[in-house]
N, C-alpha and C positions, 0 to 999 in steps of 0.2 A: 363586713364590719372588721376594722383592723384590731390589732391586739390591744392598743390603748383604749379604743372604744369599748371593747369587751370588758376590760378591767374597770373602766368607769361605770359601766352598767352593773357589773358585779358589786362594786362598792355601793352604788345607789340602792341595791337590794338588801344591804345589811342593815340591821336595826341598832347597832351600837352607836354611841355618840361620837366615838373616834375610831379610826381604822388604823391598824398597825400592819406593816408588811416588812418582809425582809427579802433580800435577794441572795439566792444561792446560784452560783455559776458552776456549770459543768467544767471539767478540765479543758474541753475543747473551746467553750465560750470564753473561759479565762484567757486562753492563748490568743483567741481572736481579738479580745479586748486589748491585750498587751500589744499585739501587732498594730492595731488601729491607732492606739495611743502613740506608738513609735512613729508611724507614718505621718501623723499630724504634728509631731514634735512636742507632745505633752507627756507629762508623767501619767502613769496609770491612774493615780488618784485624781489628778486634775481633769483628765478625760472623763472619768466616771462621774465626777461632779457635774461637768458640762452635759454629759449624756442624760443624767438623771434630771437635771434642770430642764432640758429640752423635752424630755418625756412628760414631766409635770406640766409644762406649758401646754403640750398637746392634750394632756389629760384634762386640764382646766377648760380648754376650748370645748371638749366634748361635753363636759358638765355644764358649762356656762352659756352655751349657744343653743337656744331653742330654734329649731329650723323647720317647724311644720305647723300647718294650720290643720286643726282636726275638726271634723264634723260628727264625730262620734257622739251619740246621744248621751247626756249626762243624767245622773239621778235627780229626783225632785228635791226640793228643800227639805221636805219631811224625811226623806231617806238619808240625806246628808246629816240632818239633825240627829237621827237615830244612830248613825255611825259615829259622829262626834261624841255623843254620850257614851257609846260603848267603848271607845278608845280613850276616854278622858284621862285615865290613869297612865296612859302611855305618852301623853302630850308633855313635851319638855317645856321648861320656862322659855326657851328660845322659840318654840312653836307658838306659844301663847303670845309672846311679845311681838313676833312678826305678824301674826294674824290681827292682833289688836291695832298695831300701827298701820297695817294695810287697810283695815276697815275704816280708819279715821282719815285716810287720804282722800282727796277730791275724787269722786267717782270710783273709789276703791282701786285707784290706779297708782302704781309706784314703780320705782326702779329697784333692782336688787341691792345696789349699794345703800339706798335709803333704808331698806328693811334690815340690812346687815347692821347698820348703825343702831337702829332701834332695838335690835335683839342682842347687841353687844358682841357681834361677830367681827373679826378683823377683815374678812374678805367676803365679797358678795357671792362667791361660789358656795359658801356655807348656806346661804338662803336657798339656792337651787337644790342643794343636797338635802336640807331639812324639809323643804316643800315636797321634794321627791319622796322622801320617807313618809311624810304625812299622806301624800296622795296614794302611796302603796298601801298604807294601813287602812285608809278609808275604803279604797277599792276592794281590798281583801275582805274586810268585814262585810261589805255589801255584795261580795261575789260578783263584782262588776269588771268588765274588761277595761284595761287601761287604754288611753289614747296611745298612738304609736308615732315614732319618728318616721321620716320618709324611708329609712332603711329597714323598717319593721321592728325595731327595738322599742321597748316600753318608753313612754313619755309621761311619767307619773306627775310631773308638775302641772301638766295640762289638765289634770283631773281637778285642780284647784283654781288655776288661773288661765286666762287667755293671754297669749303673748302677741305683742305688736311692736314694730320698730319705727321710730321716727329718727331722731339723732342718736338715740341709744335704745336699748331694749326696755320696754315697759311691760308690766304684767298687771292685769285687772282681775280681781276676784270674780268668779262666776256669780251671777245673781243668786243662784240657789245656795251657794256657799255663804254668801252674805246673810241671807235669810236664816239659814241654819245656825250661823254664829249667834244671831240675835236670839233665836229660839232657845238655845242651850246656855245662854249667858256667857259666851266667850268675850262679849263686848259690853 
């Protein structure tokens, strides 16, 4: 797993609505940065901006690209319902809006941009991040192992949805999740 993937997975494990970070460079890294900026003919500030932009693009790719099929057994609808009830006070308005919009889609299948719009998020990556947080909370409450990406890292969105690609990525709520949502009154 590369550094960006490790950072992305660390962010996914956080429970805050927003994540803040700062960059502190060692003297050596600062000198390396200045030298690289000079080599490509950019100011240090412009180079840093391009570098951060490229890292964020890479970071988004890690968060936004589901790349595994999981056969991990999932909890029953009753267990999901118990977990949803237990974490109800931790569900954000965004979680509730996404789940409700997702439930009302044909076959409970949607794209993340559609869910982002329903929840008032500017970017579809927020859906993946919020579903990942939700998957983590549900699995933690149930003491259930999360599905994994092909590299062995946690794949918490797969605890809630099944991913499939046609022209774009689609996610379908697991039938047990749909049933649990009805049971606890999320829809």
